[in-house]
N, C-alpha and C positions, 0 to 999 in steps of 0.2 A: 504493500500500500504506500502511495506517495505521502510525503510528510504532512502536507496541509490536510489531506483527507484523514490522516491519523490523528492530527491535533483536533480536527473538528469532531471526530468520533469520540475522543476523550472528553471534549467539552459537553457533548450530548449525554454521555454517561453520567457526568457530574450533575447536569441539570435534572436528569431523571431521578437521582437520589433526593432532590429537593421537591419532587412531585410534579415536575414539568414534563409531561408526556408528549405534548404536541410541539414538535420542533420545526414545523413547516415554515414559519416566518423568521426563524433564527438565521442571521447572516454571520459569516466569519470569513472576512476577506481583507485584502489590502485597502487601507483607507485612502482617501483622495490626497490627504496631506501627510508628508513624512513625519511631521511633529506628532501625529496621532498614532505612532507606532508602526510595527510591521504587519500586524493583523489586528483587526478590530471586530468586536461583536456587539450586537444589540440584545444578547441572550437575557440579560437581567431585566431589560425593559419589556421584552416579549413574554418572559416567563413569570414575571412578578405576580400576576393575577392567579396563575395556576399554583404557584408556590405559597400564595396567601400572605405575602410580605411585600414591603415596598420595593421598587426597583433598586433603590440605593442599598437597601439592606441585603438584597440578593446579590448585588454586585460585590459587596464587601465579602460575602461568604465565598463567592466564586474566586475572588482575588486571593483570599486566604488559602483556599484549596490548591490553587495553581502555583502559588509561590513556593510550595513544597516540591514542585516538579523541577528536576534538574535541568530540563530543557529551557525553562523560563528564566530570563534575565531580569525583566522588569514588567510590572503591570500598573497601569494608571486608570483611575476611574474618572470619566469625563461627563459633564452635563448631568442629565437625569439618571445615568446609570450605564453609559457605554464603557466597555472594557477595552483598553488599548494595550496590546501585548508587544513586548520586545523579547526575542528569543536569543539563546546562545548562538554564536556564529557556527558552531559545530552542527547545529540542527540543519542548516542549509547546505553546508558542504558535504555532510555525510549522506544527504539525500541524493547526491550525484551518483552514488553506487547503484541505487535503485533505478535511476534514469538510464544509466548505461546498460544495466541488465535487461531492462524492458525493451530498449532499442526502439524500433519503429512503432511498437505498441504502447509507448509511453503516452499517457493521456486517454487511451481507449477505455471504454467502459461498456457495461451491459444495461444501462439505464433504459434502453428501449427494447429489451429482450421480449419476444413474443408479440411485439406491436407491428402491425402491417400499415405502411403509409403509402398512399397514392399521391405522388408529386407530379402535378401537371405544370409544364412550363414551355416556353417559346410559343407554341400554338399560333404562329403567324399565318395569315391567309396564304393558301397554296397558290400564289399567283406569280411566283418568281423566286430567285435565290434570296437567301437571308442577307440583310444588310448589317452594318456595324452596330446599329441601334438594337437589333435583335440579339446581338452577341451578349449584351448585358444580361438579359433575361436568361439566355442559354447558360452562361457561365454561373450566374447566381443560382439557378436551379440545379445544375449538376454539382456545384460545390456544396450546396445545401444537402443534396442526396448523399454525397461522400461523407459529409459531417455526421449526418444521421446514421449512416452505416457504421462509421467509426465508433458511434456510441450505442450500437446494438440493434438499431431498427432495421426492419426488412422493408426496403424501399423499392417501389415500382415507378420508373420514369415514364411519363406518358405525354404524348403530343396530341392535342385535340385538333383534328384536321377539319377546318371549316370549309368543307367541299359541297355545301348545300346552298350557298348564298348566291346573290346576283353577281358578285365579283368574279366567280368562277365562270359564269356565262360570258362576262366581258373578256375574261382570259381566253375562252374558247374562240370567240369571234376574232380576237387579236391573233391567235395562232393560225386561224384559217387564212388571214391576210398574209402571214409569213409563209404559209404553204403555197399560196399563189405566187408570192415573190420568188420562192425557191424554184418555181416552174418558169420563171422569166417574165412574169406579168408585172406591170407597173401598179403599185398599190398606193392608196391614200390612207395613212394612219391618222385618225382624228384624235382630239384630246379625250375622247370617250374610250379610247383603246389603251392597252398597255403598250408603250412604245420602246421598251428596253430591247437592246440588241440580243439579250439572252434568249429571246424567243426565236431568233433566226435559226438556231440549231434544231429547234423543235419542228419548225416548218420544213427544214431540209429532210429531217427524218421521215416526216409524213409523205413528202414528195417522193422519196425513195421507195416507200412501201406501196403507196397507192397511185403514184405517177399522176396522170391528169384525170383520174376517175371522178373526182368531185369538183372539177373546175366549173362546169356549167350546171351543177345540181343546186336544188333549193336547200336552204338551211336545214330543213327537216330531214334531208337525206344524210347529211354529214354531221349534224350537231352532236348527237349522243356519242358517236364514235370519237370525234375530235375532243370532246369534253373529257372522256375517260382517259384518252391518250395524254392530254395536256396535264391532267391532275397527276398521273403516274410520273410524268417527266418532272413536274415541279417537286413531287415528293423525293424523287431521286436527287434533284438539286439540293433540297433541304438536308437530306441525309449526308450528302457529301460535304456540305457546309459544316454541319455539326461534327462530322468525323475529323475535319481540320482542327477542331478544338478538343478532340479526344472524347467527344460526347456520343453516346449510343443510347437511343431511346429503346425502352423495353416494349413499347406498344404505341402504334398510331391508331387513334380512335376516329372513325369517320362519322361526321355529323349526318351525312346522307343516310346512314344506316338507321338513324333514330326514327325517321319517318317510315322507312321501308319495313322495319320490324314492329311498328306499332308502339314503340316505347314512349312516344310523346303522349298518346292516348292513355297508356297505362299510368304514366306519372300524373297526368291531370286527374284521372279517375281517383287515384290515391288521395290527392288533395281534396277532391270533391267529397269523398267519403268522410273526410275529417272536417267538413264544413268550411273549408278555406277558399272555395271558389264561389263567386257570385257574379251576377250581371249588374252593372252599375255604370255611373259616369264619373270620370276623373274630374277633379277641380281644375279651374283654369290655371295655366302655367304661371309660376311665380314671376314677379317683375312686370306685371301689366299684360294687357291684351296683346295677342299676336294675330296679325291679319290672317284671315281664313280659318281661324280656330273656331270650332263649334262643338258643343258637348254632344257625345254620342254614347249609346249603349255598347258596352264591351264586357267580355268575360274578364274578371279581375281576380288576382290572387291577394289574399289578405296579408300582405307582407308587413303591414304596420303592427300586426300582433307580435312580430318578432324583431322589432326595433327599426324597421325601415321608415323612411319619411312619408311615403305615400304607398297605397296599394298599386300593384303593377299589372298592366294589361297582358294577357296571355293569348287572347284571340280578338281579332278585329271585328268590326261590324259586318264585314263580308264573310265571316267565318274562317278566314285564313289565319294561320298562326303568326304571332309576333316573333321578333328575334329572341325573346325571352323564353318561349316555349321549348325550343331545343335545349337551351341551357338547363331548364328544369329536368328534362328527360335525361340529359347527360349526367347530372349529379344524382339523379335517382338510380341510374345504372351504376355509378361509382359506389353508392351506399349498398346496392344489391350485391356487389361483388365482395362484400364482407371486410372492407378496410376499416381499421380502427381509427384512422386519422386521415384527413384530406388536407392537402396544401395546394393552393393555386398561386402561380406567379403571373401577374398581369403586367402589361405595359401601362404607361401613364395614361394612355387614351382609354383605358378600361376601368379607371378608378371609380367611375360612377356606378359600376355594376356590383361593387363590393357588398353593399347592404342587402340588395335583393338576393344575391347568391347565398349569403349567410342565412338569410331568412328562409329560403327554400330548403337548405340543408337541415336547418333546425326543424322545419315542419315535417320533412320526409323521414327524418331519423328519430323523431321524438326527442330531439336535442341530445341524442346519445353519441353521435359521431361529430367530433369537433372539426372545424375547418378554419384554417389560417390562410388569409389571402395577403400576399406580399405584392407590393407595386414597385416596379423598377422604373425610376425616372429616366428622362431622355438623356441621350449621349450627344454632347456637343463636339463635333469632329472638326479638327483643323489640320491642314496639310499645306506645306510650303507657304505658311504665313496667312492662309485664307481659310474661311469657314467653308464647309462642304454642304451642299444641298442634300436633302433626304426625301426624294419623291419616287416611289416605285412605279407609279402610273406613268410618270414622265420619263422614266429610265434614268433619272439623275440621282444616284445614290452610291455610297461606298459599299461595295459588296463585302460581306464578311470574309470571304475567301481572299479577297484582295488585301484586306487588313492583316490577316494572319500570315499571308505570304510575305508581306512587307516587314513585319516586326516579329513574327514567330508566335506560336500558340502559347508559350509560357508567358510572354510579355502581355499578350492580349488578355489572357485569363487573369493575371495578377492585377492589371490596371482596372479591369472591370469590377474589381472588388475593393478598390482603394477607398471608396466612399460608401456610406450606408445606402442601401438599395433605394430609399425614397428621397435621396438627394441627387441633384443633377450632377453629371459626371463630364469632365473634359477629357477628350482623347486626342492628344497632340502627337501626330506621327513622328515629328522631329524630336520631341522631348523624350518619348518612350524608347527611342533607339540610342539615346546617349548612354555611354558607360561612365557614369559619374555618380558621386554621392547624392546629387540632386534627383537621380532616378531611383525611386524606391525598389523597383524590381531588381536592378543591378545591385543595389545596396544590400539587400537580403541575400541574393545569390552569392555575392562576393564573401559574405560572412561564412557560408558553407564551404566555399572553395579555399578560404584561408585556413580553415580547420584541416582540410584535406592536405594542404601543402605543409602544415605543421607536422602532421602525422608522417608524411613522407620524409621530411627533414629529420624527424626523430629516429626513424628507422635507419637512416644513413649514419647519424651520429652514434646511435646505440648499437649499430651493426647487426640489428635484427628487427623484424617487423614488430610493431606494437599492437597487441590484440586488445579487444574490449575486456577480456579476462584480466590482462595485465593492469589495465586502467582501473577496473573495479576493485583491485587489491592494493592500490596505491595508498600511500600515507597522506591523507588529506589535511594533516596538520600544517603542511606547507602552504595551504591556501588561507592566508591570514590577512591579506590586504583588504581594505574596505571595498574596493572595486570588485575584487574576486568574490567576496561574500555577497555583494549586491547582485552580481550576475547569477550566482548560484540560487539566490532567493527568487530572482525573476524567473529562472527556469522552473523552479518548484511550482509556480503559478499555472503552468501550462494545463494540467488536468482541469483546474477550475475554469480556465478560459474556455476550454473545449465544452465543458458541461453547460456553461452559460450560453455559449454560442448555439449549442444544440437545442437547449430549452427555449431560447428566444427566436430561433431560426434566423440567426444573424451571422453569416459566414465572414462578414467584413471584420468581425472581432479577431479572427485568425490573422488577417493581414496586419492589423494594428499591433498585435502581440509580436508577430515576426519582426516587424520594423523596430520595435522597442528592444527586443533581444539582440538583433543585429547591431543596433546603435550602441548598446552597452558593451558588446563584444569588441566592436571596432574601436571604441574609446579605450578599452583596456589594452588592446593591441598597440594602439598609438602611444599610450602611456609607457609601454615597454621600450620605446625608442629613447625616452628620457630617463627611465629607471630600469636599468638592465636586469635587476632582480625579478622584474615582472615579465620578462621575455619567456615565452613558453618553453622553448628548447634551449637549454644551457649546458655547455660543455662542463664536465666535472660535477654535475649535479643530477645524476640519473633519477633519484627518488623525487626530487622537486620537479623535474621535467615530467615524470609520469603523473604527478598530481595536477600540474597545470594542463597537461594534455587531457586529463580526465574532465576538467572544467570545459576545455575547448570541445571535446568529443560530446559532452552533454549538451552543449550549445548547438552542435550540429544535429544531434538527435531531435531536439525541439524544432529546429528549423526544417529539417527533413520531414518530420511528422506533419508539421503545419503545411508545408508546400504540397505534400501528397493530398491533403484534404482539399486544397485549392486546385488540384490537378496540374501542378507545376513540377517540373523535374528538378530535383536538387543537383546542381552541377559540381563536379569534382575539380574542374578547371574552367575558367571563363573562356567563352568563345570569342574569336576575333571579329 
């Protein structure tokens, strides 16, 4: 067990002795300010009611108990009963043995054991290749899946293929024009068509297969055939784009199958049986009257019962389904498949759907299947000093594959997670290719390669390879500088960072941690230039060298573990 988990366990055992059984709200983590100690807890405040004494009195008892612990150096009571702990330096450096022994599994857990999660992400319309904006949702979703798997969840990655809407009809007609073009005809592509050059290859393929068979035919003759062919080609484009980033979907779910299988009717029937469907009129739009708006009778879902702002229409006055009806059926299908938890990753343009989707999942599952909906904000792309347009219809966008080929999958993935998912992100092609301390990707990767170079140098100086077993048996008493202890303490936080990131579904926390660890390691490395006794490999000091190598190796373990969650390759040497 890692040291912070061990300390937390011991704290909970002491709390239990005082009658505090519910530990759910007890925190035990690094405080925001160093003056508040190395670890702080609200245990006395949270547990006072259960212990039937005041928070301050419980804090005094906890302090008295823990001061007898040899691992504790100092405890202070702050405010109404917060406990601020400072531990002996040996607590942090000795934890390095555990880190090295666990290796790549350091930070892994079984908190999600037995839990099946359906994670839907990307789900861009199948009308062309993915662009750089889609990359953010793709990387976020895949990294979240990796994070959940690292903490014991059984995750299914799913892409919802919106192949039943009008945009696919537009795609089909656009492809038909490219088919004619491939046969030598002059075509006129209007603003109502998809104008991207990526459709030329689809037209060429169709011309090779069918030659001029459909040149003079009515749309009725070729439409269904060309539609199916176009969708398949777009899905192939999408799969190749995702593969560039090392992402493989477990399942593509077709919207069209919802109508064909009768699942929309089944889902609506389920809601009707529960009294959640009625015929009524929606109130006028907020913000004043809109020209042409008239009240009309529609089938509505009582989503306001589940926290939505208004009830949502599911069927129009002409009895055709609204866009929301397939969404209801799709989530009914998700629930029917027996998943314990649903996660949707939406683009910023779908943020308005959050409340209604949550409402329908609560209604269909009797509030037994939780759903978390994450929104990834837009990506602002700049290249050669200028902003890039992002219009798939006009064919003016930076393709995902183009970005990956330009900067590499590792850089693309890391950059997409450098900010919280709901904050706008800047993707500057020129900046992310720099190999400097100003580039966080390079900065973290360089920390790992420095450790590899130190291990290589040590093998030369010690005239034999240095194994993890050697490092785990080293004398860590040589690690006594405050910077060394601080780095060991930071590494010890990794399991808690993983747990929090997994619980909150926030993989960006991994990036922030990696950057912090790399910063502290680089600072210690640089300090070694001024203070020779801090250099990792020192001639004539084999035992001290092994101890310092152990600290470096533990740093690399944490970095490697984190990068793997992000889907980024830890490098042994920097690429030119």
